[in-house]
N, C-alpha and C positions, 0 to 999 in steps of 0.2 A: 258422702257417708260410706263409700266403698272401702275406705281405709279402716274405718271402725268395724265394719261388718267382717272384713277379712281378718282383722286382728281378733275379733270375738270368736269366729269359727276356728281359726288356727290355734288359738289358745285353748279352746275347749277340747279339740282333738289332741293337741300336744300334751295336755296335762290329764286328760280323762276326768276333768272336774264336772260336777253336776252344774246345771244351768244356774241354780241359786247360788252356788259357790262362786262362780265366775262373776255374776252380777253383783255380789257382795264384796268383791275385791276392791281394795283401795290402792292407790298408786304406791303407797308405802309398803304394800305387801309384796312388791317386786324387789328382788335383791340381785343386783347385777355385779356382784363382786367377782373378781377374776375375769375370765372370758365367758363365763356361763351365766345364764339367767335362771334363778330359782323363784318360785312363787309360794308364799305362805297362804295356805287354804284353810278356812274354817269350815269344817264339815258338819255332818249331823251330830247333834249333841255337843256342839261347840268344840269338837275334837280338832286339834290343829295338826296339820302335816305340811311338810315342805316337799314340793314336787319340782323336778327340773323341767325347763322349757326348751323345746327343740329350736334349732336355728331358724326354720321358716317362721315359726310363731314369734320368735324373738324379733326378727326383722319386721314383721307385720305390726307388732306391738310398739316397737321403737318408732316406726314411721307414723303410726296413729298418734303417739304421744307428742311427737315433734310437729307434725304437719296439720292435724285436725283437732285434737283435743283442746288446745288453747283457743281455737275459734269457737268451739262449742260452749266453753265456759262463759264467754261474753261478759267479762268483768265480774263474774260470780265466783264463789268458792265452793268446790266440791272435792272431797277426797276420793270419791268413787272413780274407778278406772274407766268404766264404760258409761258414757253420757248420751242422752238423747239430744235432739236439736234445740231444746230449751236449756241445755246445760245442767240438767238434773239426771239422777241415776236412771239408766236404761231399765225399762220394766221387763218382767218375764214374758209378757205377751208380745212386746216389741221384739225381743230376742227370738222368740218362737217364729214370728213373722219373717224376720231376717233370714233365718235358717231355711224356712219353707220357701221363700222367694228365690234364694240362691239355688236350692235344690231343683226348683221348678225350671229356672233358667238353664240349668245344666242337664235337664231332662232326667233327673235321678228321682226315683220314687222311694217312699218309705223313710225319708231322712227326718230325724228329729234331734233335739238336743241330746236325748239319751242314746240315740244310735251312734253319735260321735263318741260318747263314753264307752259304749259297747265295742266300737271299732278299735279304740285305743287299747282296751284290754285284750281283745282277740288278736290284734296285730302283735302286741308284746308277747303273748303266749305262743303264737305261731312262730315268732322269731326266736323262741327258746328261752324267754325270760322265766325265772323261777316264779311259781304261783304265789309264794309268800311275798316276793317283791311287788308283784302286781297288786296283791292284797293291800300292802302298805300304801302304794301310790293311789289306789282308789279310796283309801280311808275306811276299808271294811274292818269291822272288829273280829269277824270270823272268816276263815278261809272257805267255809261252806258257801258263803255268799259269793265269793270270788269264783267258785267253781261253776256258777251259772254261766260265766263267760267262756267256759272251755268247750263250747259246742264245736264239734269237729266237722269241718267241711268235707264234702264228698271228694274233692280234689286231694285234700290232705290224706284221706283214707286210701285213695288209689296210689298216691305217691309212696306212702309208708308201706303199703302192701307190696308194690313193685320192688321197692328197695330191700325189703326184709325177707320176703317169702321165697324159699328156694325154687318153687315151681311157678312163680309169677311170670316168668319169661315165656 
């Protein structure tokens, strides 16, 4: 199941999707035209958005689709991307447990499905992404909601101060 678990976590972090959005994904929601992978996400209020998938997540998802998912189906049919050992849709509780177990094994505290979404947004914003782009990727109808993710770290404060203030040296 490590292939599935890695694909699940990588896809959640790579797309910033809510846990319910990732678990509701169908194989047909993946679009690998050209050399990139895009995923069609159905968010709150059935709002649709298309989000790019990074290379690490793409490799993890591709590996899961080829090497494990066919075994999980066991001659059943399911359009859902993420399946449990019985070949049916992975539950929210199981996904939570997967993330919790991986975090525990890595000795990382405070990890949840939402913290992956939060990290996605924070890392994009810290990397200079426009807040309106992040808003669109997260599926927020208001930029005010996205601004919650703009919490500034103390390191970023020090770095900005040192770089910009004439008497910081």
